[in-house]
C-alpha positions in Angstrom: -16.5 -0.1 3.9 -20.0 -1.4 5.4 -21.2 0.2 8.8 -24.3 -1.3 8.8 -24.8 -3.4 11.3 -26.1 -7.2 10.3 -28.9 -7.4 12.0 -30.2 -3.8 10.2 -29.1 -4.8 7.1 -31.7 -7.5 7.7 -34.1 -5.5 8.5 -33.5 -3.6 5.2 -33.5 -6.9 3.0 -36.5 -7.5 4.8 -38.4 -4.6 4.5 -37.4 -4.1 0.1 -38.2 -8.0 -0.3 -41.7 -7.3 1.5 -42.3 -4.6 -1.3 -43.6 -5.5 -4.8 -41.2 -6.3 -8.3 -43.7 -3.2 -9.3 -42.3 -1.4 -6.4 -39.0 -2.1 -6.6 -38.3 -1.5 -10.2 -39.9 2.0 -9.3 -37.5 3.1 -6.7 -34.2 1.6 -8.4 -35.6 3.9 -11.6 -35.9 7.1 -9.0 -33.2 6.5 -7.2 -31.4 6.3 -10.6 -33.0 9.4 -12.0 -32.0 11.3 -9.0 -28.4 10.0 -9.7 -28.6 11.4 -13.5 -29.8 14.5 -12.0 -27.2 15.1 -9.7 -24.3 14.1 -12.5 -25.7 16.9 -15.0 -25.7 19.4 -12.8 -22.3 18.6 -11.9 -21.5 19.8 -15.6 -20.0 22.7 -16.7 -22.6 25.0 -19.1 -22.7 25.0 -22.6 -21.8 21.6 -23.4 -22.4 19.8 -26.6 -25.6 17.4 -26.5 -23.1 14.7 -28.0 -20.4 15.7 -25.0 -23.4 15.9 -22.3 -24.4 12.2 -23.1 -20.9 11.2 -23.4 -19.7 12.6 -20.3 -23.2 11.0 -18.6 -22.3 7.4 -20.1 -19.2 7.9 -19.0 -19.5 8.9 -15.5 -22.6 6.9 -14.5 -21.1 3.5 -15.7 -17.4 4.0 -16.1 -15.4 0.9 -17.5 -18.7 -1.3 -18.0 -19.3 0.8 -21.3 -16.8 1.7 -23.9 -17.4 5.1 -23.8 -15.5 6.0 -27.0 -18.1 3.0 -28.9 -21.1 5.2 -27.6 -19.8 8.3 -29.0 -18.9 7.1 -32.5 -22.4 5.1 -32.3 -24.6 8.5 -31.2 -22.0 10.5 -33.7 -23.2 7.8 -36.7 -26.1 8.2 -35.5 -27.0 11.9 -35.9 -25.0 11.8 -39.5 -27.7 9.4 -41.0 -31.0 11.6 -39.2 -32.9 13.3 -42.4 -30.3 11.1 -44.9 -31.7 8.5 -47.9 -31.4 6.2 -44.3 -34.2 3.5 -43.4 -35.4 4.4 -39.7 -36.0 1.1 -38.1 -37.8 0.2 -34.9 -35.7 0.3 -31.8 -37.4 -3.2 -30.4 -38.3 -5.5 -33.6 -35.4 -3.4 -36.3 -38.0 -3.5 -38.7 -38.5 -0.4 -41.1 -40.2 2.1 -39.1 -44.0 2.8 -39.7 -43.8 5.9 -38.3 -43.6 9.1 -40.8 -40.2 11.2 -40.6 -40.6 14.5 -42.6 -37.3 15.0 -45.1 
Protein backbone atom coordinates (compact mmCIF):
# COMPACT_ATOMS: atom_id res chain seq x y z
CA UNK A 1 0.00 0.00 0.00
CA UNK A 2 1.26 3.47 -0.82
CA UNK A 3 -0.81 6.39 0.41
CA UNK A 4 1.76 9.08 -0.45
CA UNK A 5 0.93 11.32 -3.36
CA UNK A 6 3.49 11.43 -6.17
CA UNK A 7 4.12 15.15 -5.48
CA UNK A 8 4.97 14.54 -1.82
CA UNK A 9 7.10 11.50 -2.69
CA UNK A 10 9.06 13.62 -5.16
CA UNK A 11 9.53 16.38 -2.57
CA UNK A 12 10.78 13.91 0.06
CA UNK A 13 13.17 12.33 -2.47
CA UNK A 14 14.48 15.73 -3.53
CA UNK A 15 15.14 16.76 0.08
CA UNK A 16 16.82 13.47 0.87
CA UNK A 17 19.10 13.66 -2.16
CA UNK A 18 19.99 17.25 -1.26
CA UNK A 19 21.76 15.92 1.85
CA UNK A 20 25.37 14.81 1.74
CA UNK A 21 26.22 11.13 1.59
CA UNK A 22 27.49 11.28 5.18
CA UNK A 23 24.18 12.77 6.36
CA UNK A 24 22.20 10.05 4.59
CA UNK A 25 24.38 7.32 6.08
CA UNK A 26 23.92 8.84 9.53
CA UNK A 27 20.14 8.98 9.02
CA UNK A 28 20.09 5.31 8.03
CA UNK A 29 22.26 4.35 10.96
CA UNK A 30 20.00 6.18 13.40
CA UNK A 31 16.89 4.57 11.91
CA UNK A 32 18.50 1.15 12.26
CA UNK A 33 19.43 1.88 15.89
CA UNK A 34 15.81 2.84 16.68
CA UNK A 35 14.45 -0.26 14.93
CA UNK A 36 16.94 -2.45 16.81
CA UNK A 37 16.00 -0.89 20.16
CA UNK A 38 12.30 -1.45 19.44
CA UNK A 39 12.90 -5.10 18.59
CA UNK A 40 15.06 -5.64 21.68
CA UNK A 41 12.39 -4.04 23.88
CA UNK A 42 9.85 -6.58 22.61
CA UNK A 43 11.88 -9.59 23.80
CA UNK A 44 11.11 -11.27 27.12
CA UNK A 45 13.62 -10.72 29.88
CA UNK A 46 16.07 -13.41 30.90
CA UNK A 47 17.17 -14.51 27.43
CA UNK A 48 20.78 -15.59 26.94
CA UNK A 49 23.04 -13.43 24.79
CA UNK A 50 22.95 -16.12 22.09
CA UNK A 51 19.15 -16.23 22.10
CA UNK A 52 18.94 -12.42 21.92
CA UNK A 53 21.30 -12.33 18.92
CA UNK A 54 19.44 -15.17 17.23
CA UNK A 55 16.03 -13.55 17.67
CA UNK A 56 17.37 -10.14 16.66
CA UNK A 57 18.87 -11.55 13.48
CA UNK A 58 15.64 -13.36 12.64
CA UNK A 59 13.47 -10.31 13.31
CA UNK A 60 15.63 -7.82 11.43
CA UNK A 61 16.72 -9.93 8.48
CA UNK A 62 14.17 -12.76 8.26
CA UNK A 63 14.64 -14.95 5.22
CA UNK A 64 17.51 -12.81 3.90
CA UNK A 65 19.91 -14.49 6.33
CA UNK A 66 20.38 -18.12 7.29
CA UNK A 67 19.68 -17.56 10.97
CA UNK A 68 20.59 -21.14 11.93
CA UNK A 69 24.02 -20.76 10.28
CA UNK A 70 24.45 -17.44 12.09
CA UNK A 71 23.68 -19.10 15.43
CA UNK A 72 26.10 -21.94 14.67
CA UNK A 73 28.78 -19.36 13.85
CA UNK A 74 28.12 -17.62 17.18
CA UNK A 75 28.34 -20.91 19.04
CA UNK A 76 31.62 -21.87 17.37
CA UNK A 77 33.00 -18.39 18.05
CA UNK A 78 32.11 -18.70 21.73
CA UNK A 79 33.76 -22.11 21.99
CA UNK A 80 36.99 -20.73 20.54
CA UNK A 81 37.26 -17.92 23.09
CA UNK A 82 40.09 -18.66 25.49
CA UNK A 83 41.13 -21.80 23.63
CA UNK A 84 44.46 -22.18 21.89
CA UNK A 85 43.24 -20.54 18.72
CA UNK A 86 44.81 -17.77 16.72
CA UNK A 87 42.84 -14.57 17.05
CA UNK A 88 42.46 -12.86 13.67
CA UNK A 89 41.82 -9.26 12.75
CA UNK A 90 38.20 -8.98 11.59
CA UNK A 91 39.10 -6.97 8.51
CA UNK A 92 42.41 -8.33 7.26
CA UNK A 93 42.10 -11.87 8.69
CA UNK A 94 45.77 -11.60 9.68
CA UNK A 95 46.80 -12.79 13.15
CA UNK A 96 45.71 -10.13 15.59
CA UNK A 97 48.29 -8.00 17.35
CA UNK A 98 45.89 -7.45 20.24
CA UNK A 99 46.83 -9.04 23.53
CA UNK A 100 44.29 -11.59 24.68
CA UNK A 101 44.90 -13.03 28.15
CA UNK A 102 44.33 -16.77 28.54
